[in-house]
C-alpha positions in Angstrom: 9.0 39.2 47.7 7.4 41.2 50.4 6.6 44.8 49.5 8.9 47.2 51.4 5.9 49.4 52.4 4.6 46.5 54.5 7.8 46.3 56.6 8.3 48.8 59.3 10.6 49.0 62.4 7.9 47.1 64.4 7.5 44.3 61.9 5.5 43.2 58.8 1.9 44.4 58.3 -0.2 41.5 56.9 -2.4 42.6 54.1 -4.5 39.7 53.0 -2.5 36.9 51.4 1.1 37.6 52.4 4.2 36.4 50.7 6.0 33.4 52.2 8.0 34.6 55.2 10.3 31.6 55.8 11.5 28.5 53.9 13.2 25.6 55.7 14.0 22.0 55.2 11.2 19.7 56.4 13.4 17.6 58.6 14.7 20.8 60.4 11.1 21.9 61.1 9.4 18.5 61.8 8.0 18.2 65.3 9.3 21.7 66.2 7.2 24.6 67.5 7.0 27.6 65.2 6.4 30.8 67.3 4.6 33.7 65.6 4.6 37.0 67.5 1.9 39.4 66.4 -0.6 42.0 67.4 -3.4 44.1 66.0 -2.1 46.9 63.7 -5.4 49.0 63.8 -6.4 49.0 67.4 -9.1 46.3 66.9 -8.8 42.6 67.8 -8.4 40.5 64.7 -7.4 37.1 63.4 -4.3 35.6 61.8 -3.7 32.4 59.9 -0.6 30.4 60.8 0.3 28.2 57.9 2.9 25.7 56.7 2.9 24.3 53.2 4.8 21.1 52.8 6.4 20.1 49.5 8.3 17.1 48.2 11.8 16.8 46.6 10.2 17.3 43.2 8.7 20.6 44.4 5.2 19.3 44.3 2.7 20.4 47.0 1.9 17.6 49.5 -0.3 19.2 52.1 -0.9 22.3 54.3 -1.1 22.9 58.0 -3.3 25.8 59.1 -4.4 27.3 62.4 -6.4 30.5 62.9 -5.7 32.5 66.0 -7.3 35.5 67.7 -4.9 38.5 67.7 -5.2 41.1 70.4 -4.0 44.7 70.9 -0.8 43.7 72.7 2.0 41.6 71.2 1.6 37.9 71.9 3.3 34.7 70.8 1.2 32.1 69.0 2.7 28.5 68.8 2.1 26.0 65.9 3.5 22.5 66.2 4.9 21.6 62.7 4.4 18.0 61.7 5.9 17.1 58.4 3.9 14.6 56.3 5.6 11.6 54.7 7.7 12.6 51.7 8.0 16.3 52.6 11.4 17.8 52.0 10.6 21.6 52.2 8.4 23.7 54.5 7.1 27.1 53.5 6.0 29.1 56.5 3.4 31.8 56.1 1.5 34.3 58.2 -1.6 35.7 56.5 -5.0 37.1 57.2 -7.8 34.6 57.0 -9.9 34.8 53.8 -12.8 36.5 55.5 -10.8 39.0 57.6 -10.4 42.7 56.7 -8.5 44.0 59.8 -4.8 44.7 60.0 -2.3 42.5 61.9 1.4 43.4 62.6 3.6 40.3 62.5 6.6 41.0 64.7 8.5 37.8 64.2 8.5 34.1 63.3 11.0 31.9 65.0 11.4 28.2 65.7 11.7 27.0 69.3 14.8 25.2 70.3 14.8 21.3 70.5 
């Protein structure tokens, strides 16, 4: 799970590769917009990776969907249109720091926009 020290009253501080933050059925998420709300946690602009890993009914990984966004000093919402590949039954939603990023990002929330 997510280390309690990472979670504060303002949200989850991303520290490199974060734990999964949301699991959902692929059909519930397909063609829906995932809304990530985040901001810098150290007063410096940074980057965040929005990611969905798609898995089949047998639990096998099918594919991933990744977008890198620039995160500013003020809270902002970053959308990602989720598109499930053929055969996907589960979606694992992540928010992480990109591999080459050493800054700090505060993830305030992840929600799914209404239909």
